[in-house]
PDB file of N, H, CA, C and O in Angstrom:
ATOM      1  N   MET A   1       0.749  -1.213  -0.250  1.00  0.00           N
ATOM      2  CA  MET A   1      -0.097  -0.123  -0.066  1.00  0.00           C
ATOM      3  C   MET A   1       0.977   1.366  -0.247  1.00  0.00           C
ATOM      4  O   MET A   1       2.109   1.537   0.204  1.00  0.00           O
ATOM      5  N   THR A   2       0.076   2.343  -1.116  1.00  0.00           N
ATOM      6  H   THR A   2      -0.844   2.204  -1.482  1.00  0.00           H
ATOM      7  CA  THR A   2       0.963   3.838  -0.839  1.00  0.00           C
ATOM      8  C   THR A   2       0.573   3.872   0.398  1.00  0.00           C
ATOM      9  O   THR A   2      -0.184   3.113   1.002  1.00  0.00           O
ATOM     10  N   ALA A   3       1.295   5.063   0.836  1.00  0.00           N
ATOM     11  H   ALA A   3       1.910   5.680   0.345  1.00  0.00           H
ATOM     12  CA  ALA A   3       1.063   6.127   1.009  1.00  0.00           C
ATOM     13  C   ALA A   3      -0.162   7.058   1.368  1.00  0.00           C
ATOM     14  O   ALA A   3      -0.817   7.310   2.379  1.00  0.00           O
ATOM     15  N   ASN A   4      -0.144   7.583  -0.427  1.00  0.00           N
ATOM     16  H   ASN A   4       0.388   7.378  -1.248  1.00  0.00           H
ATOM     17  CA  ASN A   4      -1.899   7.930  -0.600  1.00  0.00           C
ATOM     18  C   ASN A   4      -3.010   6.807  -0.774  1.00  0.00           C
ATOM     19  O   ASN A   4      -4.167   7.139  -1.030  1.00  0.00           O
ATOM     20  N   ALA A   5      -2.685   5.609  -0.646  1.00  0.00           N
ATOM     21  H   ALA A   5      -1.745   5.339  -0.438  1.00  0.00           H
ATOM     22  CA  ALA A   5      -3.625   4.502  -0.667  1.00  0.00           C
ATOM     23  C   ALA A   5      -5.072   5.276   0.519  1.00  0.00           C
ATOM     24  O   ALA A   5      -4.994   5.600   1.704  1.00  0.00           O
ATOM     25  N   THR A   6      -6.031   5.330  -0.258  1.00  0.00           N
ATOM     26  H   THR A   6      -6.095   5.067  -1.221  1.00  0.00           H
ATOM     27  CA  THR A   6      -6.968   5.817   0.406  1.00  0.00           C
ATOM     28  C   THR A   6      -8.214   4.317   1.173  1.00  0.00           C
ATOM     29  O   THR A   6      -9.202   3.770   0.683  1.00  0.00           O
ATOM     30  N   THR A   7      -7.778   4.207   1.992  1.00  0.00           N
ATOM     31  H   THR A   7      -6.976   4.651   2.390  1.00  0.00           H
ATOM     32  CA  THR A   7      -8.653   2.745   2.201  1.00  0.00           C
ATOM     33  C   THR A   7     -10.286   3.236   2.763  1.00  0.00           C
ATOM     34  O   THR A   7     -10.405   4.242   3.463  1.00  0.00           O
ATOM     35  N   THR A   8     -11.700   2.247   2.288  1.00  0.00           N
ATOM     36  H   THR A   8     -11.604   1.430   1.720  1.00  0.00           H
ATOM     37  CA  THR A   8     -12.892   3.094   2.918  1.00  0.00           C
ATOM     38  C   THR A   8     -13.566   1.121   3.651  1.00  0.00           C
ATOM     39  O   THR A   8     -13.136  -0.032   3.631  1.00  0.00           O
ATOM     40  N   THR A   9     -14.814   1.874   4.189  1.00  0.00           N
ATOM     41  H   THR A   9     -15.164   2.811   4.205  1.00  0.00           H
ATOM     42  CA  THR A   9     -15.541   1.592   4.625  1.00  0.00           C
ATOM     43  C   THR A   9     -16.574   1.049   4.484  1.00  0.00           C
ATOM     44  O   THR A   9     -17.562   1.457   5.095  1.00  0.00           O
ATOM     45  N   ARG A  10     -16.660  -0.372   3.362  1.00  0.00           N
ATOM     46  H   ARG A  10     -15.858  -0.703   2.865  1.00  0.00           H
ATOM     47  CA  ARG A  10     -18.901  -0.145   2.470  1.00  0.00           C
ATOM     48  C   ARG A  10     -19.166  -0.318   3.708  1.00  0.00           C
ATOM     49  O   ARG A  10     -18.589  -0.761   4.701  1.00  0.00           O
ATOM     50  N   TYR A  11     -20.925   0.463   3.239  1.00  0.00           N
ATOM     51  H   TYR A  11     -21.393   0.823   2.432  1.00  0.00           H
ATOM     52  CA  TYR A  11     -21.695   0.339   4.493  1.00  0.00           C
ATOM     53  C   TYR A  11     -23.329  -0.022   3.781  1.00  0.00           C
ATOM     54  O   TYR A  11     -23.798   0.696   2.898  1.00  0.00           O
ATOM     55  N   MET A  12     -23.994  -1.125   4.282  1.00  0.00           N
ATOM     56  H   MET A  12     -23.613  -1.708   5.000  1.00  0.00           H
ATOM     57  CA  MET A  12     -25.430  -0.763   3.947  1.00  0.00           C
ATOM     58  C   MET A  12     -26.273   0.283   4.525  1.00  0.00           C
ATOM     59  O   MET A  12     -26.131   0.817   5.625  1.00  0.00           O
ATOM     60  N   PHE A  13     -27.382   0.559   3.432  1.00  0.00           N
ATOM     61  H   PHE A  13     -27.498   0.125   2.539  1.00  0.00           H
ATOM     62  CA  PHE A  13     -28.321   2.289   3.867  1.00  0.00           C
ATOM     63  C   PHE A  13     -29.316   1.786   3.293  1.00  0.00           C
ATOM     64  O   PHE A  13     -29.467   1.341   2.155  1.00  0.00           O
ATOM     65  N   LEU A  14     -30.438   1.953   4.742  1.00  0.00           N
ATOM     66  H   LEU A  14     -30.315   2.314   5.667  1.00  0.00           H
ATOM     67  CA  LEU A  14     -31.365   2.051   4.378  1.00  0.00           C
ATOM     68  C   LEU A  14     -32.350   3.880   4.585  1.00  0.00           C
ATOM     69  O   LEU A  14     -32.186   4.742   5.448  1.00  0.00           O
ATOM     70  N   MET A  15     -33.368   3.848   3.318  1.00  0.00           N
ATOM     71  H   MET A  15     -33.502   3.147   2.617  1.00  0.00           H
ATOM     72  CA  MET A  15     -34.163   5.061   3.983  1.00  0.00           C
ATOM     73  C   MET A  15     -35.387   4.987   2.763  1.00  0.00           C
ATOM     74  O   MET A  15     -35.552   4.856   1.551  1.00  0.00           O
ATOM     75  N   THR A  16     -36.434   5.265   4.664  1.00  0.00           N
ATOM     76  H   THR A  16     -36.300   5.372   5.650  1.00  0.00           H
ATOM     77  CA  THR A  16     -37.192   6.005   3.945  1.00  0.00           C
ATOM     78  C   THR A  16     -38.638   6.834   3.348  1.00  0.00           C
ATOM     79  O   THR A  16     -39.811   6.785   3.717  1.00  0.00           O
ATOM     80  N   VAL A  17     -38.272   7.235   2.776  1.00  0.00           N
ATOM     81  H   VAL A  17     -37.319   7.275   2.477  1.00  0.00           H
ATOM     82  CA  VAL A  17     -39.020   9.045   2.385  1.00  0.00           C
ATOM     83  C   VAL A  17     -40.002   8.591   2.293  1.00  0.00           C
ATOM     84  O   VAL A  17     -40.343   7.461   1.942  1.00  0.00           O
ATOM     85  N   LEU A  18     -40.696   9.673   2.689  1.00  0.00           N
ATOM     86  H   LEU A  18     -40.419  10.591   2.974  1.00  0.00           H
ATOM     87  CA  LEU A  18     -42.486  10.557   1.720  1.00  0.00           C
ATOM     88  C   LEU A  18     -42.262  11.271   1.157  1.00  0.00           C
ATOM     89  O   LEU A  18     -41.687  12.316   1.464  1.00  0.00           O
ATOM     90  N   ILE A  19     -42.876  10.729  -0.456  1.00  0.00           N
ATOM     91  H   ILE A  19     -43.343   9.880  -0.704  1.00  0.00           H
ATOM     92  CA  ILE A  19     -43.129  12.193  -1.642  1.00  0.00           C
ATOM     93  C   ILE A  19     -44.527  12.712  -1.347  1.00  0.00           C
ATOM     94  O   ILE A  19     -45.143  11.649  -1.282  1.00  0.00           O
ATOM     95  N   GLY A  20     -45.063  13.290  -1.214  1.00  0.00           N
ATOM     96  H   GLY A  20     -44.562  14.154  -1.266  1.00  0.00           H
ATOM     97  CA  GLY A  20     -46.603  13.442  -1.498  1.00  0.00           C
ATOM     98  C   GLY A  20     -47.202  12.578  -0.497  1.00  0.00           C
ATOM     99  O   GLY A  20     -47.042  12.771   0.708  1.00  0.00           O
ATOM    100  N   LYS A  21     -48.071  11.379  -1.107  1.00  0.00           N
ATOM    101  H   LYS A  21     -48.201  11.222  -2.086  1.00  0.00           H
ATOM    102  CA  LYS A  21     -48.926  10.618  -0.026  1.00  0.00           C
ATOM    103  C   LYS A  21     -47.574   9.611  -0.339  1.00  0.00           C
ATOM    104  O   LYS A  21     -47.073   9.343   0.753  1.00  0.00           O
ATOM    105  N   SER A  22     -46.879   9.019  -1.353  1.00  0.00           N
ATOM    106  H   SER A  22     -47.287   9.237  -2.240  1.00  0.00           H
ATOM    107  CA  SER A  22     -46.644   7.923  -0.852  1.00  0.00           C
ATOM    108  C   SER A  22     -44.988   7.834  -0.689  1.00  0.00           C
ATOM    109  O   SER A  22     -44.044   8.621  -0.744  1.00  0.00           O
ATOM    110  N   GLN A  23     -45.196   6.398  -0.454  1.00  0.00           N
ATOM    111  H   GLN A  23     -45.963   5.759  -0.410  1.00  0.00           H
ATOM    112  CA  GLN A  23     -43.565   6.383   0.667  1.00  0.00           C
ATOM    113  C   GLN A  23     -42.967   5.538  -0.479  1.00  0.00           C
ATOM    114  O   GLN A  23     -43.697   4.836  -1.178  1.00  0.00           O
ATOM    115  N   ALA A  24     -41.464   5.623  -0.688  1.00  0.00           N
ATOM    116  H   ALA A  24     -40.872   6.194  -0.120  1.00  0.00           H
ATOM    117  CA  ALA A  24     -40.207   5.039  -0.683  1.00  0.00           C
ATOM    118  C   ALA A  24     -39.130   4.528   0.017  1.00  0.00           C
ATOM    119  O   ALA A  24     -38.208   5.148   0.546  1.00  0.00           O
ATOM    120  N   THR A  25     -39.417   2.866  -0.051  1.00  0.00           N
ATOM    121  H   THR A  25     -40.167   2.363  -0.481  1.00  0.00           H
ATOM    122  CA  THR A  25     -37.984   2.779   0.627  1.00  0.00           C
ATOM    123  C   THR A  25     -36.879   2.456  -0.773  1.00  0.00           C
ATOM    124  O   THR A  25     -36.895   1.797  -1.813  1.00  0.00           O
ATOM    125  N   VAL A  26     -35.865   3.472   0.041  1.00  0.00           N
ATOM    126  H   VAL A  26     -35.852   4.007   0.885  1.00  0.00           H
ATOM    127  CA  VAL A  26     -34.218   2.862  -0.893  1.00  0.00           C
ATOM    128  C   VAL A  26     -33.012   2.754  -0.274  1.00  0.00           C
ATOM    129  O   VAL A  26     -32.550   3.664   0.414  1.00  0.00           O
ATOM    130  N   SER A  27     -32.490   1.762  -0.454  1.00  0.00           N
ATOM    131  H   SER A  27     -32.865   1.023  -1.013  1.00  0.00           H
ATOM    132  CA  SER A  27     -31.349   0.622  -0.089  1.00  0.00           C
ATOM    133  C   SER A  27     -30.209   0.624  -1.360  1.00  0.00           C
ATOM    134  O   SER A  27     -30.134   1.063  -2.508  1.00  0.00           O
ATOM    135  N   GLY A  28     -29.535  -0.001  -0.590  1.00  0.00           N
ATOM    136  H   GLY A  28     -29.596  -0.357   0.343  1.00  0.00           H
ATOM    137  CA  GLY A  28     -27.827   0.050  -1.154  1.00  0.00           C
ATOM    138  C   GLY A  28     -26.778   0.103  -0.346  1.00  0.00           C
ATOM    139  O   GLY A  28     -26.652   0.202   0.875  1.00  0.00           O
ATOM    140  N   ASN A  29     -25.822  -0.007  -1.517  1.00  0.00           N
ATOM    141  H   ASN A  29     -25.925  -0.088  -2.509  1.00  0.00           H
ATOM    142  CA  ASN A  29     -24.844   0.592  -0.800  1.00  0.00           C
ATOM    143  C   ASN A  29     -23.037   1.794  -0.779  1.00  0.00           C
ATOM    144  O   ASN A  29     -22.406   2.467  -1.593  1.00  0.00           O
ATOM    145  N   ILE A  30     -22.971   1.562   0.115  1.00  0.00           N
ATOM    146  H   ILE A  30     -23.483   1.015   0.777  1.00  0.00           H
ATOM    147  CA  ILE A  30     -21.774   2.951   0.250  1.00  0.00           C
ATOM    148  C   ILE A  30     -20.429   3.179   0.505  1.00  0.00           C
ATOM    149  O   ILE A  30     -20.032   2.931   1.644  1.00  0.00           O
ATOM    150  N   ASP A  31     -19.620   3.616  -0.351  1.00  0.00           N
ATOM    151  H   ASP A  31     -19.943   3.818  -1.275  1.00  0.00           H
ATOM    152  CA  ASP A  31     -18.091   3.451   0.142  1.00  0.00           C
ATOM    153  C   ASP A  31     -17.576   4.828   1.063  1.00  0.00           C
ATOM    154  O   ASP A  31     -17.576   5.813   0.324  1.00  0.00           O
ATOM    155  N   VAL A  32     -17.331   5.018   1.851  1.00  0.00           N
ATOM    156  H   VAL A  32     -17.331   4.218   2.451  1.00  0.00           H
ATOM    157  CA  VAL A  32     -16.937   5.425   2.884  1.00  0.00           C
ATOM    158  C   VAL A  32     -16.289   5.630   3.440  1.00  0.00           C
ATOM    159  O   VAL A  32     -16.412   5.201   4.587  1.00  0.00           O
ATOM    160  N   LYS A  33     -14.614   6.753   2.976  1.00  0.00           N
ATOM    161  H   LYS A  33     -14.514   7.101   2.044  1.00  0.00           H
ATOM    162  CA  LYS A  33     -13.530   7.536   3.568  1.00  0.00           C
ATOM    163  C   LYS A  33     -13.305   7.737   5.092  1.00  0.00           C
ATOM    164  O   LYS A  33     -14.130   8.430   5.686  1.00  0.00           O
ATOM    165  N   PRO A  34     -11.664   6.885   6.182  1.00  0.00           N
ATOM    166  CA  PRO A  34     -12.238   7.165   7.375  1.00  0.00           C
ATOM    167  C   PRO A  34     -12.127   8.589   7.491  1.00  0.00           C
ATOM    168  O   PRO A  34     -11.293   9.266   6.890  1.00  0.00           O
ATOM    169  N   GLY A  35     -13.024   9.037   8.312  1.00  0.00           N
ATOM    170  H   GLY A  35     -13.702   8.488   8.800  1.00  0.00           H
ATOM    171  CA  GLY A  35     -13.568   9.974   8.607  1.00  0.00           C
ATOM    172  C   GLY A  35     -14.637  10.991   8.562  1.00  0.00           C
ATOM    173  O   GLY A  35     -14.945  12.054   9.101  1.00  0.00           O
ATOM    174  N   ALA A  36     -15.123  10.035   7.523  1.00  0.00           N
ATOM    175  H   ALA A  36     -14.873   9.171   7.085  1.00  0.00           H
ATOM    176  CA  ALA A  36     -16.483  11.379   7.236  1.00  0.00           C
ATOM    177  C   ALA A  36     -18.097  11.065   7.900  1.00  0.00           C
ATOM    178  O   ALA A  36     -18.653   9.972   7.796  1.00  0.00           O
ATOM    179  N   SER A  37     -18.578  12.037   8.457  1.00  0.00           N
ATOM    180  H   SER A  37     -18.126  12.926   8.541  1.00  0.00           H
ATOM    181  CA  SER A  37     -19.728  12.344   9.239  1.00  0.00           C
ATOM    182  C   SER A  37     -20.466  11.522   8.163  1.00  0.00           C
ATOM    183  O   SER A  37     -20.365  11.427   6.940  1.00  0.00           O
ATOM    184  N   ARG A  38     -21.513  10.778   9.429  1.00  0.00           N
ATOM    185  H   ARG A  38     -21.595  10.856  10.423  1.00  0.00           H
ATOM    186  CA  ARG A  38     -22.457  10.590   9.420  1.00  0.00           C
ATOM    187  C   ARG A  38     -23.674  11.269   8.347  1.00  0.00           C
ATOM    188  O   ARG A  38     -24.072  10.969   7.221  1.00  0.00           O
ATOM    189  N   LEU A  39     -24.004  12.290   9.298  1.00  0.00           N
ATOM    190  H   LEU A  39     -23.681  12.534  10.213  1.00  0.00           H
ATOM    191  CA  LEU A  39     -24.356  13.702   7.588  1.00  0.00           C
ATOM    192  C   LEU A  39     -23.611  14.039   6.582  1.00  0.00           C
ATOM    193  O   LEU A  39     -24.127  14.845   5.807  1.00  0.00           O
ATOM    194  N   ALA A  40     -22.663  13.715   6.367  1.00  0.00           N
ATOM    195  H   ALA A  40     -22.244  13.061   6.996  1.00  0.00           H
ATOM    196  CA  ALA A  40     -22.408  14.215   5.349  1.00  0.00           C
ATOM    197  C   ALA A  40     -22.374  12.987   3.704  1.00  0.00           C
ATOM    198  O   ALA A  40     -22.485  13.258   2.509  1.00  0.00           O
ATOM    199  N   VAL A  41     -22.143  11.491   4.526  1.00  0.00           N
ATOM    200  H   VAL A  41     -22.053  11.271   5.497  1.00  0.00           H
ATOM    201  CA  VAL A  41     -22.529   9.696   3.694  1.00  0.00           C
ATOM    202  C   VAL A  41     -24.185  10.772   4.007  1.00  0.00           C
ATOM    203  O   VAL A  41     -24.421  11.759   3.310  1.00  0.00           O
ATOM    204  N   PHE A  42     -25.026  10.362   5.015  1.00  0.00           N
ATOM    205  H   PHE A  42     -24.835   9.559   5.581  1.00  0.00           H
ATOM    206  CA  PHE A  42     -26.505  11.024   3.789  1.00  0.00           C
ATOM    207  C   PHE A  42     -26.467  11.880   3.042  1.00  0.00           C
ATOM    208  O   PHE A  42     -26.791  11.358   1.975  1.00  0.00           O
ATOM    209  N   ASN A  43     -26.256  13.026   2.856  1.00  0.00           N
ATOM    210  H   ASN A  43     -25.993  13.450   3.723  1.00  0.00           H
ATOM    211  CA  ASN A  43     -26.448  13.865   2.363  1.00  0.00           C
ATOM    212  C   ASN A  43     -25.682  13.944   0.665  1.00  0.00           C
ATOM    213  O   ASN A  43     -25.708  14.537  -0.413  1.00  0.00           O
ATOM    214  N   GLN A  44     -25.079  12.924   1.392  1.00  0.00           N
ATOM    215  H   GLN A  44     -25.059  12.442   2.268  1.00  0.00           H
ATOM    216  CA  GLN A  44     -24.265  11.912  -0.020  1.00  0.00           C
ATOM    217  C   GLN A  44     -25.374  11.196  -0.365  1.00  0.00           C
ATOM    218  O   GLN A  44     -25.778  11.448  -1.500  1.00  0.00           O
ATOM    219  N   ILE A  45     -25.830  10.600   0.086  1.00  0.00           N
ATOM    220  H   ILE A  45     -25.501  10.395   1.008  1.00  0.00           H
ATOM    221  CA  ILE A  45     -26.812   9.510  -0.537  1.00  0.00           C
ATOM    222  C   ILE A  45     -28.232   9.929  -0.937  1.00  0.00           C
ATOM    223  O   ILE A  45     -28.811   9.608  -1.975  1.00  0.00           O
ATOM    224  N   VAL A  46     -28.745  10.776   0.154  1.00  0.00           N
ATOM    225  H   VAL A  46     -28.275  11.037   0.998  1.00  0.00           H
ATOM    226  CA  VAL A  46     -29.476  11.655  -0.771  1.00  0.00           C
ATOM    227  C   VAL A  46     -29.508  12.517  -2.283  1.00  0.00           C
ATOM    228  O   VAL A  46     -30.288  12.324  -3.215  1.00  0.00           O
ATOM    229  N   GLU A  47     -28.514  13.417  -2.204  1.00  0.00           N
ATOM    230  H   GLU A  47     -27.880  13.573  -1.446  1.00  0.00           H
ATOM    231  CA  GLU A  47     -27.940  13.673  -3.324  1.00  0.00           C
ATOM    232  C   GLU A  47     -27.745  12.311  -4.796  1.00  0.00           C
ATOM    233  O   GLU A  47     -28.112  12.454  -5.962  1.00  0.00           O
ATOM    234  N   ASN A  48     -27.269  11.463  -4.363  1.00  0.00           N
ATOM    235  H   ASN A  48     -26.971  11.346  -3.416  1.00  0.00           H
ATOM    236  CA  ASN A  48     -26.894  10.716  -5.560  1.00  0.00           C
ATOM    237  C   ASN A  48     -27.937   9.687  -5.206  1.00  0.00           C
ATOM    238  O   ASN A  48     -28.376   9.451  -6.331  1.00  0.00           O
ATOM    239  N   TYR A  49     -28.502   9.054  -4.529  1.00  0.00           N
ATOM    240  H   TYR A  49     -28.145   9.245  -3.615  1.00  0.00           H
ATOM    241  CA  TYR A  49     -29.284   8.111  -4.963  1.00  0.00           C
ATOM    242  C   TYR A  49     -31.032   8.750  -4.628  1.00  0.00           C
ATOM    243  O   TYR A  49     -31.889   8.511  -5.480  1.00  0.00           O
ATOM    244  N   VAL A  50     -31.391   9.493  -3.435  1.00  0.00           N
ATOM    245  H   VAL A  50     -30.696   9.687  -2.743  1.00  0.00           H
ATOM    246  CA  VAL A  50     -33.366   9.316  -3.939  1.00  0.00           C
ATOM    247  C   VAL A  50     -33.594  10.820  -4.450  1.00  0.00           C
ATOM    248  O   VAL A  50     -34.655  11.151  -3.920  1.00  0.00           O
ATOM    249  N   LYS A  51     -33.228  11.654  -5.047  1.00  0.00           N
ATOM    250  H   LYS A  51     -32.366  11.386  -5.478  1.00  0.00           H
ATOM    251  CA  LYS A  51     -33.281  12.386  -5.330  1.00  0.00           C
ATOM    252  C   LYS A  51     -33.173  12.797  -6.627  1.00  0.00           C
ATOM    253  O   LYS A  51     -33.692  13.755  -7.201  1.00  0.00           O
ATOM    254  N   ARG A  52     -32.163  11.640  -7.153  1.00  0.00           N
ATOM    255  H   ARG A  52     -31.742  10.862  -6.687  1.00  0.00           H
ATOM    256  CA  ARG A  52     -31.773  11.121  -8.898  1.00  0.00           C
ATOM    257  C   ARG A  52     -32.953  10.004  -9.414  1.00  0.00           C
ATOM    258  O   ARG A  52     -33.391  10.026 -10.564  1.00  0.00           O
ATOM    259  N   HIS A  53     -33.384   9.057  -8.417  1.00  0.00           N
ATOM    260  H   HIS A  53     -33.028   9.040  -7.483  1.00  0.00           H
ATOM    261  CA  HIS A  53     -33.806   8.581  -8.767  1.00  0.00           C
ATOM    262  C   HIS A  53     -35.101   7.693  -8.754  1.00  0.00           C
ATOM    263  O   HIS A  53     -35.435   6.529  -8.972  1.00  0.00           O
ATOM    264  N   TYR A  54     -35.898   9.468  -8.197  1.00  0.00           N
ATOM    265  H   TYR A  54     -35.626  10.414  -8.020  1.00  0.00           H
ATOM    266  CA  TYR A  54     -37.511   9.977  -7.772  1.00  0.00           C
ATOM    267  C   TYR A  54     -37.355  11.348  -8.394  1.00  0.00           C
ATOM    268  O   TYR A  54     -38.344  11.310  -9.126  1.00  0.00           O
ATOM    269  N   GLY A  55     -36.994  12.132  -8.543  1.00  0.00           N
ATOM    270  H   GLY A  55     -36.191  12.163  -7.949  1.00  0.00           H
ATOM    271  CA  GLY A  55     -36.321  12.929  -9.455  1.00  0.00           C
ATOM    272  C   GLY A  55     -37.233  14.183  -9.310  1.00  0.00           C
ATOM    273  O   GLY A  55     -37.838  14.863 -10.139  1.00  0.00           O
ATOM    274  N   THR A  56     -37.042  14.276  -7.166  1.00  0.00           N
ATOM    275  H   THR A  56     -36.550  13.723  -6.493  1.00  0.00           H
ATOM    276  CA  THR A  56     -37.514  14.798  -6.611  1.00  0.00           C
ATOM    277  C   THR A  56     -36.815  16.282  -5.577  1.00  0.00           C
ATOM    278  O   THR A  56     -36.085  16.259  -4.586  1.00  0.00           O
ATOM    279  N   GLN A  57     -37.172  16.970  -6.023  1.00  0.00           N
ATOM    280  H   GLN A  57     -37.765  16.989  -6.828  1.00  0.00           H
ATOM    281  CA  GLN A  57     -36.048  17.778  -4.507  1.00  0.00           C
ATOM    282  C   GLN A  57     -37.072  18.170  -2.651  1.00  0.00           C
ATOM    283  O   GLN A  57     -36.731  18.487  -1.512  1.00  0.00           O
ATOM    284  N   ASN A  58     -38.303  17.901  -3.337  1.00  0.00           N
ATOM    285  H   ASN A  58     -38.580  17.644  -4.263  1.00  0.00           H
ATOM    286  CA  ASN A  58     -39.471  17.571  -2.354  1.00  0.00           C
ATOM    287  C   ASN A  58     -39.568  16.441  -1.549  1.00  0.00           C
ATOM    288  O   ASN A  58     -40.229  15.588  -2.141  1.00  0.00           O
ATOM    289  N   PHE A  59     -39.050  15.921  -0.031  1.00  0.00           N
ATOM    290  H   PHE A  59     -38.513  16.614   0.450  1.00  0.00           H
ATOM    291  CA  PHE A  59     -39.247  14.698   0.621  1.00  0.00           C
ATOM    292  C   PHE A  59     -39.494  14.414   1.411  1.00  0.00           C
ATOM    293  O   PHE A  59     -38.761  15.118   2.106  1.00  0.00           O
ATOM    294  N   CYS A  60     -39.853  14.032   1.851  1.00  0.00           N
ATOM    295  H   CYS A  60     -40.449  13.460   1.287  1.00  0.00           H
ATOM    296  CA  CYS A  60     -39.399  14.242   4.060  1.00  0.00           C
ATOM    297  C   CYS A  60     -38.137  12.286   4.251  1.00  0.00           C
ATOM    298  O   CYS A  60     -38.181  11.231   3.619  1.00  0.00           O
ATOM    299  N   VAL A  61     -37.470  12.651   5.130  1.00  0.00           N
ATOM    300  H   VAL A  61     -37.434  13.508   5.643  1.00  0.00           H
ATOM    301  CA  VAL A  61     -36.991  10.452   5.246  1.00  0.00           C
ATOM    302  C   VAL A  61     -37.376  10.722   6.406  1.00  0.00           C
ATOM    303  O   VAL A  61     -37.062  11.581   7.230  1.00  0.00           O
ATOM    304  N   LEU A  62     -38.692   9.192   6.358  1.00  0.00           N
ATOM    305  H   LEU A  62     -38.947   8.494   5.689  1.00  0.00           H
ATOM    306  CA  LEU A  62     -39.248   8.745   7.037  1.00  0.00           C
ATOM    307  C   LEU A  62     -38.531   7.904   8.170  1.00  0.00           C
ATOM    308  O   LEU A  62     -39.293   7.677   9.110  1.00  0.00           O
ATOM    309  N   HIS A  63     -37.076   7.311   8.339  1.00  0.00           N
ATOM    310  H   HIS A  63     -36.458   7.495   7.575  1.00  0.00           H
ATOM    311  CA  HIS A  63     -36.499   6.770   8.549  1.00  0.00           C
ATOM    312  C   HIS A  63     -34.898   6.699   7.945  1.00  0.00           C
ATOM    313  O   HIS A  63     -34.708   6.539   6.739  1.00  0.00           O
ATOM    314  N   PHE A  64     -34.188   6.784   8.556  1.00  0.00           N
ATOM    315  H   PHE A  64     -34.343   6.914   9.535  1.00  0.00           H
ATOM    316  CA  PHE A  64     -32.466   6.664   8.134  1.00  0.00           C
ATOM    317  C   PHE A  64     -31.748   5.562   9.285  1.00  0.00           C
ATOM    318  O   PHE A  64     -31.679   5.626  10.512  1.00  0.00           O
ATOM    319  N   SER A  65     -31.312   4.659   8.419  1.00  0.00           N
ATOM    320  H   SER A  65     -31.368   4.607   7.422  1.00  0.00           H
ATOM    321  CA  SER A  65     -30.026   3.750   9.009  1.00  0.00           C
ATOM    322  C   SER A  65     -28.382   3.874   8.099  1.00  0.00           C
ATOM    323  O   SER A  65     -28.449   4.476   7.027  1.00  0.00           O
ATOM    324  N   LEU A  66     -27.329   3.461   8.414  1.00  0.00           N
ATOM    325  H   LEU A  66     -27.275   2.972   9.284  1.00  0.00           H
ATOM    326  CA  LEU A  66     -26.487   3.687   8.435  1.00  0.00           C
ATOM    327  C   LEU A  66     -25.201   2.858   9.119  1.00  0.00           C
ATOM    328  O   LEU A  66     -24.432   3.253   9.995  1.00  0.00           O
ATOM    329  N   GLU A  67     -25.249   0.942   8.075  1.00  0.00           N
ATOM    330  H   GLU A  67     -25.874   0.621   7.363  1.00  0.00           H
ATOM    331  CA  GLU A  67     -24.441   0.250   9.471  1.00  0.00           C
ATOM    332  C   GLU A  67     -23.506  -0.275   8.020  1.00  0.00           C
ATOM    333  O   GLU A  67     -23.758  -0.043   6.837  1.00  0.00           O
ATOM    334  N   VAL A  68     -22.381  -1.043   8.615  1.00  0.00           N
ATOM    335  H   VAL A  68     -22.177  -1.232   9.576  1.00  0.00           H
ATOM    336  CA  VAL A  68     -21.338  -1.447   8.407  1.00  0.00           C
ATOM    337  C   VAL A  68     -21.751  -2.932   7.706  1.00  0.00           C
ATOM    338  O   VAL A  68     -22.315  -3.944   8.123  1.00  0.00           O
ATOM    339  N   ASP A  69     -21.105  -2.470   6.282  1.00  0.00           N
ATOM    340  H   ASP A  69     -20.647  -1.649   5.943  1.00  0.00           H
ATOM    341  CA  ASP A  69     -22.081  -4.304   5.913  1.00  0.00           C
ATOM    342  C   ASP A  69     -20.478  -4.737   5.852  1.00  0.00           C
ATOM    343  O   ASP A  69     -19.402  -4.394   5.360  1.00  0.00           O
ATOM    344  N   VAL A  70     -21.256  -6.004   6.932  1.00  0.00           N
ATOM    345  H   VAL A  70     -22.130  -6.283   7.331  1.00  0.00           H
ATOM    346  CA  VAL A  70     -20.371  -6.432   7.259  1.00  0.00           C
ATOM    347  C   VAL A  70     -21.206  -7.757   7.666  1.00  0.00           C
ATOM    348  O   VAL A  70     -21.906  -7.850   6.658  1.00  0.00           O
ATOM    349  N   LEU A  71     -21.655  -9.036   8.637  1.00  0.00           N
ATOM    350  H   LEU A  71     -21.087  -8.961   9.456  1.00  0.00           H
ATOM    351  CA  LEU A  71     -22.026 -10.044   8.976  1.00  0.00           C
ATOM    352  C   LEU A  71     -20.739 -10.652  10.054  1.00  0.00           C
ATOM    353  O   LEU A  71     -20.854 -11.753  10.593  1.00  0.00           O
TER     354      LEU A  71
END
């Protein structure tokens, strides 16, 4: 490993959102660099998964879970 190499940890996320009168659940994996804040990861998931997938800026997060993807 070189001095500039950055290791990441894979996390599994689950987010339930309310869009209008409909609920939707999004799940997936995200690789996170050491030292990243939970808020930064949350914002990245919202930008890269929820807003793009559902094509809206108007929704309410009902549930959010972020766990290391290891059993």
